[in-house]
SEDREN-827670 format. One record per residue (C-alpha): x, z, y; residue in three letters; chain. Coordinates in nm, 2 decimals. Each point is the difference from the previous one (the first is absolute). Layout:
SEDREN-827670
<site><px>X</px><pz>Z</pz><py>Y</py><r>ALA</r><c>A</c></site>
...
***
This chain:
SEDREN-827670
<site><px>0.74</px><pz>-2.34</pz><py>4.19</py><r>MET</r><c>A</c></site>
<site><px>0.25</px><pz>0.14</pz><py>0.24</py><r>THR</r><c>A</c></site>
<site><px>-0.05</px><pz>-0.04</pz><py>0.37</py><r>ASP</r><c>A</c></site>
<site><px>0.31</px><pz>-0.04</pz><py>0.22</py><r>VAL</r><c>A</c></site>
<site><px>0.02</px><pz>0.10</pz><py>0.36</py><r>THR</r><c>A</c></site>
<site><px>0.25</px><pz>-0.18</pz><py>0.22</py><r>ILE</r><c>A</c></site>
<site><px>0.12</px><pz>0.16</pz><py>0.32</py><r>THR</r><c>A</c></site>
<site><px>0.05</px><pz>-0.23</pz><py>0.30</py><r>VAL</r><c>A</c></site>
<site><px>0.19</px><pz>0.16</pz><py>0.29</py><r>PRO</r><c>A</c></site>
<site><px>-0.21</px><pz>0.06</pz><py>0.31</py><r>ARG</r><c>A</c></site>
<site><px>0.22</px><pz>-0.22</pz><py>0.21</py><r>ASP</r><c>A</c></site>
<site><px>-0.06</px><pz>-0.29</pz><py>-0.24</py><r>ILE</r><c>A</c></site>
<site><px>-0.37</px><pz>0.05</pz><py>0.00</py><r>VAL</r><c>A</c></site>
<site><px>0.00</px><pz>0.01</pz><py>0.38</py><r>GLN</r><c>A</c></site>
<site><px>0.20</px><pz>-0.32</pz><py>0.01</py><r>ALA</r><c>A</c></site>
<site><px>-0.26</px><pz>-0.19</pz><py>-0.20</py><r>LEU</r><c>A</c></site>
<site><px>-0.21</px><pz>-0.24</pz><py>0.20</py><r>ARG</r><c>A</c></site>
<site><px>-0.32</px><pz>0.10</pz><py>-0.18</py><r>LEU</r><c>A</c></site>
<site><px>-0.30</px><pz>0.21</pz><py>0.09</py><r>PRO</r><c>A</c></site>
<site><px>0.04</px><pz>0.35</pz><py>-0.13</py><r>PRO</r><c>A</c></site>
<site><px>-0.30</px><pz>-0.03</pz><py>-0.23</py><r>ASP</r><c>A</c></site>
<site><px>0.14</px><pz>-0.31</pz><py>-0.16</py><r>ALA</r><c>A</c></site>
<site><px>0.36</px><pz>0.12</pz><py>-0.08</py><r>ILE</r><c>A</c></site>
<site><px>-0.06</px><pz>0.14</pz><py>-0.35</py><r>ALA</r><c>A</c></site>
<site><px>-0.20</px><pz>-0.30</pz><py>-0.12</py><r>VAL</r><c>A</c></site>
<site><px>0.25</px><pz>-0.25</pz><py>0.15</py><r>GLU</r><c>A</c></site>
<site><px>0.30</px><pz>0.18</pz><py>-0.15</py><r>LEU</r><c>A</c></site>
<site><px>-0.16</px><pz>0.00</pz><py>-0.34</py><r>GLN</r><c>A</c></site>
<site><px>-0.08</px><pz>-0.37</pz><py>0.02</py><r>ARG</r><c>A</c></site>
<site><px>0.36</px><pz>-0.07</pz><py>0.11</py><r>GLU</r><c>A</c></site>
<site><px>0.13</px><pz>0.20</pz><py>-0.30</py><r>LEU</r><c>A</c></site>
<site><px>-0.22</px><pz>-0.20</pz><py>-0.23</py><r>ALA</r><c>A</c></site>
<site><px>0.12</px><pz>-0.33</pz><py>0.14</py><r>VAL</r><c>A</c></site>
<site><px>0.36</px><pz>0.10</pz><py>-0.02</py><r>ALA</r><c>A</c></site>
<site><px>-0.02</px><pz>0.13</pz><py>-0.36</py><r>LEU</r><c>A</c></site>
<site><px>-0.19</px><pz>-0.31</pz><py>-0.11</py><r>TYR</r><c>A</c></site>
<site><px>0.25</px><pz>-0.23</pz><py>0.17</py><r>HIS</r><c>A</c></site>
<site><px>0.29</px><pz>0.18</pz><py>-0.18</py><r>ARG</r><c>A</c></site>
<site><px>-0.18</px><pz>-0.04</pz><py>-0.33</py><r>GLY</r><c>A</c></site>
<site><px>-0.04</px><pz>0.37</pz><py>-0.04</py><r>ILE</r><c>A</c></site>
<site><px>-0.38</px><pz>-0.01</pz><py>0.00</py><r>LEU</r><c>A</c></site>
<site><px>-0.24</px><pz>-0.25</pz><py>-0.15</py><r>SER</r><c>A</c></site>
<site><px>-0.25</px><pz>-0.18</pz><py>0.22</py><r>SER</r><c>A</c></site>
<site><px>-0.29</px><pz>0.22</pz><py>-0.12</py><r>GLY</r><c>A</c></site>
<site><px>0.19</px><pz>0.33</pz><py>0.04</py><r>LYS</r><c>A</c></site>
<site><px>0.12</px><pz>-0.11</pz><py>0.35</py><r>ALA</r><c>A</c></site>
<site><px>-0.36</px><pz>-0.08</pz><py>0.09</py><r>ALA</r><c>A</c></site>
<site><px>-0.11</px><pz>0.34</pz><py>-0.11</py><r>ALA</r><c>A</c></site>
<site><px>0.28</px><pz>0.17</pz><py>0.19</py><r>LEU</r><c>A</c></site>
<site><px>-0.10</px><pz>-0.20</pz><py>0.31</py><r>ALA</r><c>A</c></site>
<site><px>-0.36</px><pz>0.12</pz><py>-0.04</py><r>GLY</r><c>A</c></site>
<site><px>-0.12</px><pz>-0.36</pz><py>-0.06</py><r>MET</r><c>A</c></site>
<site><px>-0.16</px><pz>-0.19</pz><py>-0.28</py><r>ASN</r><c>A</c></site>
<site><px>0.18</px><pz>-0.29</pz><py>-0.16</py><r>ARG</r><c>A</c></site>
<site><px>-0.19</px><pz>-0.25</pz><py>0.20</py><r>TRP</r><c>A</c></site>
<site><px>0.09</px><pz>0.16</pz><py>0.33</py><r>GLU</r><c>A</c></site>
<site><px>0.36</px><pz>0.04</pz><py>-0.11</py><r>TRP</r><c>A</c></site>
***
């Protein structure tokens, strides 16, 4: 498996209306939702990316 690191510019991170300790988790969940919505990821894989089980998803 290959891990991918995405760089988010500091000004974007600072503009997010999220607690600092929640930013990474929320961005990963948003990515999962977006990829699922576009049909790029299946429901199961999107749930895994979001750090959720299928029931939570």
